[in-house]
C-alpha positions as CSV (number, residue, x, y, z in Angstrom):
1,M,-9.2,0.3,-33.3
2,G,-12.1,2.8,-32.7
3,L,-14.7,0.5,-33.9
4,R,-13.3,-2.5,-32.1
5,G,-13.5,-0.2,-29.0
6,E,-17.1,0.7,-29.3
7,R,-18.4,-2.7,-30.3
8,G,-16.6,-3.9,-27.2
9,M,-17.8,-0.6,-25.1
10,Q,-21.5,-1.7,-26.2
11,M,-20.8,-5.2,-24.6
12,F,-19.0,-3.9,-21.4
13,D,-20.4,-0.2,-20.2
14,L,-17.9,-0.4,-17.4
15,V,-18.2,3.4,-16.8
16,G,-21.7,3.4,-17.2
17,K,-21.6,1.2,-14.0
18,R,-19.7,3.5,-12.3
19,R,-21.6,4.2,-9.5
20,Y,-21.4,0.6,-8.4
21,F,-17.7,0.6,-8.3
22,F,-17.4,3.6,-6.5
23,A,-19.9,2.0,-3.9
24,I,-17.5,-0.8,-3.5
25,S,-14.8,2.0,-3.0
26,I,-17.0,3.9,-0.3
27,V,-17.2,0.7,1.6
28,L,-13.7,-0.2,1.6
29,I,-13.1,3.5,2.8
30,L,-15.9,3.2,5.3
31,A,-14.2,0.0,7.1
32,G,-11.1,1.8,7.4
33,V,-12.9,4.8,9.4
34,V,-14.4,2.1,11.3
35,G,-10.9,0.3,11.9
36,F,-9.4,3.4,12.7
37,L,-12.3,4.5,15.2
38,V,-12.4,0.7,16.8
39,N,-8.5,0.0,16.7
40,G,-6.4,3.3,16.3
41,V,-3.3,3.3,14.4
42,E,-0.6,0.8,15.7
43,L,3.0,2.1,14.3
44,D,6.4,0.1,15.0
45,I,8.7,0.5,17.2
46,T,10.7,1.9,14.4
47,F,8.2,5.1,14.3
48,D,6.7,4.7,18.0
49,G,10.2,4.0,19.6
50,G,11.0,1.5,21.9
51,T,13.5,-1.8,22.3
52,L,13.8,-4.7,20.0
53,I,16.0,-7.8,20.9
54,N,16.7,-10.7,18.6
55,I,18.5,-13.6,19.9
56,E,19.3,-16.9,18.0
57,M,17.8,-20.0,19.5
58,A,19.4,-23.7,19.3
59,D,16.6,-25.2,16.9
60,D,13.1,-23.8,15.7
61,N,11.3,-26.2,18.4
62,F,10.3,-23.0,20.7
63,D,7.1,-21.7,21.2
64,A,7.9,-17.5,21.2
65,D,5.2,-16.8,23.4
66,S,7.0,-18.9,26.2
67,A,9.4,-16.2,26.7
68,L,6.8,-13.9,28.1
69,P,6.3,-15.2,31.3
70,I,10.5,-14.8,31.9
71,V,10.3,-11.2,30.9
72,K,7.6,-10.5,33.3
73,E,9.4,-12.1,35.9
74,T,12.6,-11.1,35.4
75,L,11.8,-7.1,34.8
76,N,8.3,-7.0,35.3
77,K,7.4,-5.6,32.0
78,E,5.2,-6.1,29.0
79,A,6.7,-7.5,25.3
80,T,5.6,-9.1,22.2
81,A,7.1,-12.0,21.0
82,Q,7.6,-13.6,17.4
83,K,9.4,-16.4,16.1
84,L,11.2,-15.6,13.1
85,T,13.6,-17.4,10.4
86,T,16.6,-15.6,9.1
87,F,19.1,-17.0,6.7
88,T,22.5,-17.5,7.5
89,T,25.8,-18.0,5.4
90,T,28.3,-18.3,8.6
91,E,27.3,-22.0,8.9
92,G,26.8,-23.8,5.7
93,N,23.9,-21.9,4.5
94,K,21.4,-22.6,7.0
95,N,18.4,-20.9,8.4
96,A,18.3,-19.5,11.7
97,S,15.6,-19.4,14.4
98,I,15.4,-16.0,16.0
99,L,13.4,-15.1,19.2
100,Q,12.2,-11.6,19.0
101,L,11.2,-9.7,21.7
102,R,9.6,-5.8,21.1
103,F,9.1,-3.7,24.1
104,S,6.9,-0.4,23.3
105,K,8.5,3.2,24.2
106,S,6.6,2.8,27.5
107,Q,8.3,-0.3,28.2
108,K,11.7,0.4,26.7
109,L,14.9,-1.4,28.4
110,T,18.1,0.0,30.0
111,N,21.2,-1.8,29.5
112,D,21.2,-3.2,33.0
113,E,17.8,-4.8,31.9
114,I,18.9,-6.1,28.3
115,T,21.7,-7.9,30.2
116,K,19.4,-9.5,33.1
117,L,17.2,-10.5,30.3
118,E,19.2,-12.1,27.9
119,T,20.9,-14.2,31.1
120,A,17.2,-15.2,32.2
121,L,16.4,-16.3,28.6
122,K,19.5,-18.3,28.3
123,E,19.0,-20.1,31.7
124,K,15.4,-21.1,30.6
125,M,15.3,-21.4,27.2
126,N,17.0,-23.2,24.5
127,V,19.3,-20.4,23.3
128,K,22.1,-21.3,20.9
129,E,25.6,-22.0,22.4
130,G,27.4,-18.4,22.3
131,A,24.3,-16.3,21.0
132,V,24.8,-13.0,21.6
133,A,21.3,-10.8,21.9
134,L,21.0,-8.5,19.1
135,T,19.6,-5.4,20.6
136,Q,18.1,-1.7,18.9
137,N,16.7,1.2,20.8
138,V,14.7,3.5,19.1
139,E,14.3,6.8,20.6
140,P,10.7,8.1,20.2
141,F,12.2,11.6,18.3
142,M,14.3,9.3,15.9
143,G,10.8,7.4,14.7
144,K,9.1,10.4,14.5
145,E,11.7,12.0,12.4
146,M,11.7,8.7,10.3
147,L,7.4,9.1,10.0
148,N,7.9,12.4,8.7
149,K,10.4,11.4,6.0
150,G,8.2,8.8,4.8
151,L,5.1,11.0,4.4
152,L,7.2,13.7,2.6
153,A,8.4,11.0,0.4
154,I,4.9,9.9,-0.5
155,S,4.2,13.8,-0.8
156,I,6.8,14.3,-3.2
157,T,6.3,11.7,-5.2
158,A,2.6,12.7,-5.8
159,V,3.4,16.4,-6.6
160,L,5.5,15.0,-9.4
161,I,3.1,12.8,-10.6
162,V,0.2,15.7,-10.8
163,I,3.2,17.8,-12.9
164,Y,4.2,15.0,-15.1
165,V,0.6,14.1,-16.1
166,T,-0.3,17.4,-16.7
167,W,2.6,18.3,-19.0
168,R,1.9,15.0,-20.6
169,F,-1.6,14.9,-21.4
170,S,-2.2,18.4,-22.1
171,S,-4.7,17.7,-24.8
172,I,-7.2,15.9,-22.7
173,S,-7.1,18.4,-20.0
174,G,-3.8,17.6,-18.2
175,L,-4.5,19.2,-15.3
176,S,-8.1,17.2,-14.5
177,A,-6.6,14.6,-15.8
178,A,-3.8,14.7,-13.2
179,V,-6.1,15.6,-10.4
180,M,-8.1,12.5,-11.0
181,A,-5.2,10.0,-11.2
182,L,-4.2,11.9,-7.7
183,L,-7.4,10.5,-6.3
184,A,-7.4,7.0,-7.6
185,L,-3.8,6.9,-6.2
186,L,-5.0,7.9,-2.9
187,H,-7.6,5.7,-3.2
188,D,-4.9,2.7,-3.4
189,V,-3.0,4.3,-0.4
190,F,-6.0,4.6,1.8
191,V,-7.0,0.9,1.1
192,M,-3.8,-0.4,2.0
193,F,-3.7,1.9,5.1
194,A,-7.4,0.4,5.9
195,V,-6.3,-3.0,5.7
196,Y,-3.8,-2.7,8.3
197,L,-5.8,-0.7,10.8
198,I,-8.6,-3.5,10.5
199,F,-6.3,-6.0,11.1
200,K,-4.2,-3.9,13.5
201,I,-0.9,-4.5,11.9
202,P,1.9,-2.1,13.0
203,I,3.0,0.7,10.7
204,N,6.5,0.6,9.4
205,E,9.1,1.6,7.0
206,S,8.2,-1.7,4.7
207,F,4.5,0.2,4.5
208,F,6.1,3.3,3.1
209,A,8.5,1.2,0.8
210,A,5.3,-0.5,-0.4
211,V,3.3,2.6,-0.7
212,L,6.0,4.4,-3.1
213,T,6.1,1.1,-5.2
214,I,2.2,1.0,-5.6
215,L,1.9,4.7,-6.4
216,G,4.5,3.8,-9.4
217,Y,2.7,1.0,-10.5
218,S,-0.9,2.4,-10.5
219,V,0.0,5.4,-12.1
220,N,1.8,3.7,-14.9
221,D,-1.4,1.8,-15.1
222,T,-3.4,5.0,-15.6
223,I,-1.1,7.0,-18.0
224,V,-1.6,3.8,-20.4
225,I,-5.5,4.1,-20.6
226,Y,-5.0,8.1,-20.6
227,D,-2.6,7.3,-23.5
228,R,-5.4,5.5,-25.3
229,M,-7.9,8.2,-24.2
230,R,-6.0,11.1,-26.2
231,E,-5.5,8.5,-29.3
232,N,-9.1,8.0,-29.6
233,T,-10.0,11.8,-29.0
234,K,-8.5,12.4,-32.6
235,I,-10.0,9.1,-33.6
236,M,-13.5,9.8,-32.4
237,K,-13.3,13.4,-32.6
238,N,-16.8,14.5,-32.1
239,K,-18.7,11.2,-32.6
240,S,-19.0,10.4,-29.1
241,D,-19.3,11.7,-25.7
242,V,-16.5,11.7,-23.1
243,F,-18.5,8.7,-21.0
244,T,-18.0,6.6,-24.3
245,L,-14.5,7.5,-24.9
246,V,-13.1,6.7,-21.7
247,N,-15.2,3.4,-21.6
248,T,-13.7,2.7,-25.0
249,S,-10.5,3.4,-24.1
250,V,-10.8,1.4,-21.0
251,I,-11.9,-1.7,-22.7
252,Q,-9.3,-1.0,-25.3
253,T,-6.9,-1.6,-22.8
254,L,-8.5,-4.3,-20.1
255,T,-6.5,-7.2,-21.1
256,R,-3.0,-5.6,-20.8
257,T,-4.3,-4.2,-17.4
258,L,-5.1,-7.2,-16.2
259,N,-2.2,-9.5,-17.5
260,T,-0.2,-7.0,-15.7
261,A,-2.1,-7.2,-12.9
262,A,-1.6,-11.0,-13.0
263,C,2.0,-11.3,-13.3
264,V,2.5,-8.9,-10.5
265,L,0.4,-10.6,-8.4
266,I,1.7,-14.1,-9.2
267,C,5.3,-12.3,-8.4
268,V,4.1,-11.0,-5.2
269,A,2.5,-14.0,-3.9
270,S,4.8,-16.1,-4.4
271,I,7.3,-13.8,-2.3
272,Y,4.4,-13.9,0.6
273,V,4.3,-17.4,0.5
274,F,7.8,-18.1,0.6
275,A,7.8,-15.4,3.7
276,V,5.0,-17.0,5.6
277,A,6.4,-20.6,4.9
278,Y,9.9,-19.6,6.3
279,N,9.0,-16.9,8.4
280,I,10.5,-14.1,7.1
281,Q,8.8,-11.0,8.8
282,S,10.6,-8.2,6.5
283,L,9.4,-10.2,3.3
284,K,5.9,-10.3,4.8
285,D,5.7,-6.9,6.1
286,F,6.5,-5.7,2.6
287,S,4.6,-8.2,0.2
288,M,1.5,-8.0,2.0
289,P,0.9,-4.1,1.4
290,M,2.0,-5.2,-1.7
291,L,-0.9,-7.6,-2.6
292,V,-3.4,-5.4,-1.2
293,G,-2.0,-2.3,-3.5
294,T,-1.7,-4.2,-6.6
295,I,-5.5,-5.2,-6.5
296,S,-6.2,-1.7,-5.7
297,G,-4.1,-0.5,-8.3
298,S,-5.6,-2.1,-10.7
299,Y,-9.2,-1.3,-9.4
300,S,-8.9,2.1,-9.4
301,T,-6.9,2.3,-12.9
302,I,-10.3,0.8,-14.5
303,F,-13.0,2.3,-12.1
304,I,-11.9,5.3,-10.7
305,A,-9.5,7.5,-12.5
306,G,-10.9,7.1,-15.8
307,P,-14.7,7.4,-14.8
308,L,-14.0,10.7,-12.5
309,W,-12.5,12.3,-15.3
310,A,-15.2,11.9,-17.5
311,M,-17.4,13.2,-14.7
312,W,-15.4,16.4,-14.6
313,Q,-15.2,16.9,-18.1
314,N,-19.0,16.2,-18.3
315,F,-19.8,18.6,-15.7
316,K,-17.3,21.4,-17.1
317,A,-19.3,21.1,-20.8
318,K,-22.9,21.4,-19.1
319,R,-21.4,24.3,-17.2
320,K,-20.4,25.9,-20.3
321,A,-23.5,25.3,-22.1
322,T,-25.6,26.7,-19.3
323,A,-23.6,30.0,-19.4
324,S,-23.9,29.8,-23.2
325,L,-27.7,29.6,-22.7
326,K,-27.6,32.4,-20.1
327,T,-25.7,34.7,-22.6
328,A,-27.9,34.0,-25.4
329,K,-30.9,34.7,-23.6
330,A,-29.6,37.8,-22.1
331,K,-28.9,39.1,-25.8
């Protein structure tokens, strides 16, 4: 196994080209920073507060934006409109066409305004007979609490990952391995976040669900490489430096990493295509960041976590050698 890995390493020195891969990550991070400065962070009403109205239409032959002039004329308020499709079992397993209106916290509706708008929509649009507007009012403090809980869940997950990796891989400097794995995970989270910033996609609860899922997926991939590094440490012993050790381990697990990523991408991409085809917003909100996170997670597993660990171990070795040399000269 060690010899095959070393031959592969000679053909593909991925760790040796780490600066190029780091540069790609830096470009993505800078793009996210630019997106933040230009667009800011958009929060869904789930976190920011506001009013959400869903009303079933008679068929799918309608333009959601045509409801906006009605909103303006009826309430003199601004909203965003979206056409959705949901699956219902009440009428023979049919798809229901939904008009969704979103009002920000500054445009939040009262009960009287909701009733007035519902009446206007039924008069001027092809609303399904007997349909009742389903309304959700979210207070800003409720949204803030949900946002804080989402961030807390991610933080707890990160701490548990560090503890587990530190304990599991103590033979290869577990704490440094855990820290580098955490940096790779933060890279994945920020790449997902950058996509939302650049394309001005509102952050909602699905984003946090996708982030937690990707954290588990990415750290699992990283642990596979760490496990091979631990095995190769015994096999290769002092025959190779840490960069060769990491590169050999990455090459030996590369096929497994790529195959896993391909399978996950096929599944998630299928969900996303289905969601787009039937305009199912909840599935789109979850599957889109999952697509980005899966690619980023595989990338950080191969090109970020291991090389960072090797650089740190090399730095410690050089510092130790320098300290020993100074001690010897002093004597």
